[in-house]
N, C-alpha and C positions, 0 to 999 in steps of 0.2 A: 168686388171681385176677390176671390181667394187665391193666394199665391203661396207656393212653397219656396222658401229661401234656403238654398243648399250651400253649406260651407264645404268647400272642396278640401280634400285631404292633402297633406304634405308628407315628405319623408319623415319628419319629426312626429307628426300625429300617428302615422302608420307604425312608427317605432315605439309608440306608447308614451312619448314624452308628455308629461302632464303640464298644464298651464301654471304659471306662477300665481302667487297671491294677488299681485298687481293686476294680472290679466283677468283673474276671476272677479276681482272687485270692479274693474272697468266694464266687464260684460254684465255683471249684476246690475250696475247702474243703467246700462243701455237697455237691458231687458225690462227694468223698472219703467223707463221712459216709454217703451213699447206698450206695456200693460196700461200705464196711465193714459196713453193716447187711444187706447181701446182697439188696437190692431192685432196684438199678439194673441193667437189662439192656442199655440203650443210651441215648444222648443226644447231640444235635447241635443246633447253631444253623443257621439257614437264611439264605441270601442273600435280599435284597429281591426282591419279585415282579417288579421290572423286569428281572431276569435269568432269569425263569421263563416258563413257557407252560402253557396249559390245552388239553385236547382235549375238545371238546364232541361228544357222541354223539347222533345223531338217526337211529334206524333203522340202516341200514347206512352212513350218511354220517358222516364224521369231519371236524370243523373245528378247526383249530389257531388259538388265540388267544394272541398274545404279550403278556407283561406290559409295563408294570405294570398292576395291577388296582386299581381305585379304592376299593373298600370296605375300608379298612384294618382296621376292627374285625372283619372276617370272615377276615382272613389270619393265618397262623401264622408266627412268627419262629424257633421252635425247638421241640424236643420231648425228652421222655424216654420210655423204655419201662420200666415197673417191674413187678415181681412182688410183690404185697402180699397180706395176709390178708383185707383188706376195703376198702371204699371209705372208711370212717372212717380207716383207717391212711394211705391215700393223702392224704386231706385234711389230716391232722396233719402229714405230711411237707411238703406244699405250703405250709402255714402257716409252716413254719420257713425256707422259701426266701428268700434276699435278693431284693428287688424287682429283676427282671431288666432293667428299663427305667429311663430317666432321669426319666420322669414316671409318673403313676398307670398301672397295668397290670393285666392279668388273666391267670390261668393256669386252663385248663380241664382237667378230668380226665374221661376217657372209658374205659369198660370195653371190653376187647377180647373179641370173640366167641370162645368155645371150642366144640369139636366138639359137645358135648352141647346147646348152645343151639339147634342147628339141627333137633333132633328127628328124626323118621323120614325126613325128606327127605334127610338125609345117610345114604345107604345104606352097608352094610358095605363095598362096593367103593369108594365115594367116600371113606369114612373111611380105608381102607387106602392109597389114593392120597395122601391128605393126610399120613398118617403117614410114607410113603415120602419125600415132598418135604421134610418137616420133618427127617428123618434126613439127607438130602442136604445141606440147608442147614447143619445142625449140623456135619457132616463138613467142609464148605468153610470154615466159621468157625474150626474147630479148626486148619486148615492155615494160615490167614491170620496 
């Protein structure tokens, strides 16, 4: 099962406070463990929402909203993409993570949809198109 692990933002991360050398070292070691265990597919930190934008959809209308966004507890400061055997395995790995923030923080784990989760609405033609795109992405990643 594939999961996205979301590091929730804090006032400090939204203010652009950078991690210390000690934190970067601890996270580097943790990421190394994830890679050696074969579960880490990707992982990145995100700039504060003040450097971001949102696009709101309403029918055919699109409205761009520039950051910063006020609800810090709803924002994401970073993420990992993991391939794990179960949600329990993901939880155990997150419990081993160094606290990614200077203060109390939260990390959220969300399961990623797989083709079979969509049922009959994902027709054989749509499934084939998805598989073709996945192959294209894999080929591009291999070249990078």
